C-alpha positions, 0 to 999 in steps of 0.5 A: 524625366530629362536631367540634362542641363542646357547651360552648364553650371559655372565652376566655383573655382574659376575666378574672372569676369562674367564674360569669361564664362562665355569665352574660350579659356585664355581668350580674354587674357589674364584679367583676374589677377590684374583686377582685384575687384570684379566689375560688371562691365569691363569697357576694354573687353566690350571695346574689343568685342565691338572691334572684332565684330565691326563689320557686323555692326557696320552691316547692321547700321547700313542695312537699317539706314537703307531700309529706312530710306527705302520705306521713306521713298516708297511711302505715300505722302500723307499731307495736303497743302493749299496756297492762296496767292494775292497780287495787288497792282503797284498803284493801289 
């Protein structure tokens, strides 16, 4: 029927990390020759991605905190407290 692939196959001649597949050419720099052994996670690359998307990360964290605060303040308390105070006169 339809033989069009949604995700193009990886070119076998390209060497690099798993992230090179999803980034534009040369966006990550020359990672291939500097690292002879491929690593699944390259923490410098992940740190760079988080740094570039820092405003999105901060916005998501702030939105989650505000959402939690609003839900906490608007929810009805689900507890009931009873107290009994006993006062004895000083002389007894």
